[in-house]
C-alpha positions as CSV (number, residue, x, y, z in Angstrom):
1,M,66.4,107.2,111.6
2,C,68.1,110.5,111.1
3,R,68.4,111.4,107.5
4,N,71.6,113.3,108.0
5,I,73.5,110.2,109.1
6,K,75.3,108.8,106.0
7,T,76.6,105.3,105.3
8,L,80.3,105.3,106.1
9,F,81.3,101.8,105.3
10,N,82.9,100.6,102.0
11,F,83.7,103.9,100.4
12,E,86.9,105.0,98.6
13,P,88.4,107.0,100.1
14,P,87.4,105.7,103.5
15,A,85.4,107.7,106.0
16,T,87.3,110.4,107.8
17,E,87.5,111.0,111.5
18,L,85.4,114.1,111.0
19,E,82.7,112.1,109.2
20,I,82.6,109.5,111.9
21,R,82.3,112.2,114.6
22,D,79.6,114.1,112.7
23,A,77.5,110.9,112.3
24,S,78.0,110.2,116.0
25,L,76.9,113.7,116.9
26,Q,73.8,113.4,114.8
27,F,73.0,110.0,116.4
28,V,73.3,111.4,119.9
29,R,71.3,114.4,119.0
30,K,68.5,112.2,117.7
31,L,68.6,109.9,120.8
32,S,68.7,112.8,123.3
33,G,66.4,115.2,121.5
34,F,68.9,118.0,122.1
35,N,70.4,119.9,119.2
36,V,72.5,121.8,121.8
37,P,72.5,120.3,125.3
38,S,72.2,122.5,128.4
39,Q,75.2,123.1,130.5
40,A,73.9,120.5,133.0
41,N,73.8,117.8,130.2
42,R,76.9,118.9,128.2
43,E,79.3,116.4,129.9
44,A,77.0,113.4,129.4
45,F,76.2,114.5,125.8
46,D,79.9,114.9,124.8
47,R,80.8,111.6,126.4
48,A,78.1,109.9,124.5
49,V,79.3,111.4,121.2
50,E,82.8,110.1,121.9
51,E,81.6,106.6,122.9
52,V,79.4,106.3,119.8
53,A,82.4,107.5,117.6
54,V,84.6,104.8,119.2
55,A,81.9,102.1,118.5
56,A,81.4,103.4,114.9
57,R,85.2,103.2,114.3
58,A,85.3,99.6,115.6
59,L,82.3,98.7,113.6
60,I,83.7,100.1,110.3
61,A,87.1,98.5,111.0
62,G,85.5,95.1,111.7
63,L,83.1,94.9,108.7
64,V,84.1,92.9,105.6
65,T,82.6,92.8,102.2
66,S,83.4,91.4,98.8
67,A,81.7,94.3,97.1
68,Q,83.8,96.9,95.4
69,P,84.1,100.2,97.4
70,R,81.7,102.9,96.3
71,D,83.2,106.1,94.9
72,R,82.4,109.0,97.1
73,A,82.1,111.5,94.2
74,V,79.7,109.2,92.2
75,E,77.5,108.7,95.3
76,A,77.5,112.4,96.1
77,A,76.4,113.2,92.6
78,K,73.6,110.7,92.9
79,T,72.5,112.2,96.2
80,S,72.6,115.7,94.8
81,A,70.5,114.7,91.7
82,R,67.9,113.0,94.0
83,S,67.8,116.1,96.2
84,H,67.5,118.4,93.2
85,A,64.7,116.4,91.8
86,R,62.9,116.3,95.1
87,F,63.1,120.0,95.9
88,E,62.7,121.2,92.3
89,R,59.1,120.2,92.2
90,N,56.7,123.2,92.1
91,P,54.6,123.4,95.3
92,V,50.9,123.3,94.7
93,S,49.4,126.8,94.9
94,P,46.8,127.6,97.6
95,A,44.3,128.4,94.8
96,H,44.6,124.8,93.6
97,H,43.6,123.5,97.1
98,E,40.6,125.8,97.1
99,L,39.3,124.0,94.0
100,D,39.5,120.6,95.8
101,A,37.3,121.9,98.7
């Protein structure tokens, strides 16, 4: 699945319309294979984004949980820390690979 699509359910504050639309756009991009559709496909692409956004809103509104809502700031800090740790690693130098050959 597309890594840019984030969980939108059970957060405080709740997901915004922009977040729902952005997730819908990413989903349609993934399904279609288009980052930017051609003029011929623009109408179908935009319609799909809107339909996915409607379905996402209905899904989020219909879900229930007994879990406490997650704090957006705390979750964002965790994500940032994971990203920093992932990309902080030093890449292996080409000279190191030559030793393995």
